[in-house]
C-alpha positions in Angstrom: 0.0 0.0 0.0 1.4 3.3 -1.1 1.6 5.9 1.7 2.9 9.5 2.0 3.1 10.9 5.5 3.9 14.5 6.0 5.3 16.0 9.3 7.0 19.1 10.6 4.2 21.6 10.4 3.3 23.9 13.2 3.0 27.5 14.3 5.8 30.0 13.6 6.2 33.7 13.6 6.7 35.7 10.4 10.3 35.5 9.4 10.8 32.1 11.0 11.6 28.7 9.4 10.1 25.3 9.3 11.2 22.0 7.7 8.6 19.7 6.4 9.2 16.0 5.7 7.4 13.5 3.6 8.1 9.9 4.3 7.1 7.6 1.4 6.4 3.8 1.5 4.9 1.1 -0.6 6.8 1.7 -3.9 10.3 2.7 -5.2 9.9 6.5 -5.1 13.4 7.2 -6.5 11.8 6.9 -10.0 9.0 9.4 -9.1 9.0 13.1 -9.3 7.8 14.5 -6.0 6.0 17.8 -5.3 4.7 19.9 -2.5 1.4 21.7 -2.8 -0.6 23.8 -0.3 -4.2 24.8 0.3 -5.2 27.8 2.3 -8.7 28.2 3.7 -11.2 29.0 1.0 -8.6 28.7 -1.8 -7.8 26.0 -4.3 -4.8 23.8 -3.8 -1.7 25.3 -5.4 1.7 24.2 -6.5 4.7 25.1 -4.3 7.7 23.1 -5.4 8.8 19.9 -7.3 11.9 17.8 -7.7 12.9 15.2 -10.2 13.4 11.5 -9.3 17.1 11.9 -9.3 16.9 15.1 -7.3 19.1 17.0 -9.8 16.4 19.4 -10.9 13.9 21.5 -9.0 11.1 23.9 -9.8 9.3 26.5 -7.6 6.3 28.7 -7.6 7.2 32.3 -7.9 5.7 33.1 -4.5 8.2 30.9 -2.7 11.3 31.1 -5.0 14.4 32.1 -3.0 12.7 31.2 0.4 11.8 27.5 0.1 14.1 24.6 -0.9 12.9 21.2 -1.9 15.2 18.2 -1.5 15.1 14.4 -1.3 16.9 11.5 0.1 16.1 8.5 -2.0 17.9 6.1 0.3 15.4 7.1 3.0 12.4 7.5 0.7 11.9 11.0 2.1 11.3 14.4 0.6 11.9 17.7 2.4 10.7 21.3 2.1 12.8 23.8 3.9 10.8 27.0 4.4 12.6 30.2 5.4 11.5 33.8 5.8 7.9 32.6 6.3 5.1 35.1 5.7 1.5 35.0 7.0 0.4 34.3 3.4 2.3 31.0 3.6 -0.3 29.7 6.1 -1.9 26.6 4.6 -2.2 22.9 4.8 0.9 21.5 3.0 0.7 18.3 1.0 3.3 16.1 -0.6 2.6 14.2 -3.8 4.2 11.6 -6.0 4.1 11.3 -9.7 4.1 7.5 -10.2 6.5 6.2 -12.7 7.7 9.6 -14.1 10.9 11.3 -12.9 9.9 14.6 -14.6 8.6 17.5 -12.7 5.3 19.3 -13.3 3.3 21.9 -11.4 -0.1 20.4 -12.4 -2.0 18.7 -9.6 -3.6 16.3 -12.1 -0.2 14.8 -12.9 0.4 13.5 -9.4 -1.0 10.1 -8.4 -0.4 9.7 -4.7 -1.0 12.3 -2.0 -0.3 12.6 1.7 -2.8 13.7 4.3 -1.3 17.1 4.8 0.4 19.0 7.6 -0.8 22.5 8.9 1.6 25.4 8.7 0.5 28.6 10.4 2.5 31.8 10.2 1.6 34.5 12.7 2.3 38.2 12.0 
């Protein structure tokens, strides 16, 4: 059974940092592109960052570029999202997702096959 489990969310003041983790199990994720998405209350889920299966290439939404860093450890089947200089508008539930069988990154939600349950990130002003 394929599972993605996020952790590391919490409450932080503006300007602070958090590191999210996504532990994957049930398949060989080193062949899968992985992504992070977020959904704020009353808004649609949006793309945050993605990383290729090898980890050599990454892609970010303009709103987080220069502040967030996505990385992965294929030996540990884990993907990370380091979030620095957090802003109140970063408040959302953050989800990780896997693109089964494709190592190429995309920002489209429809291209991802497996999703975690999400972790709440709240940034206070």
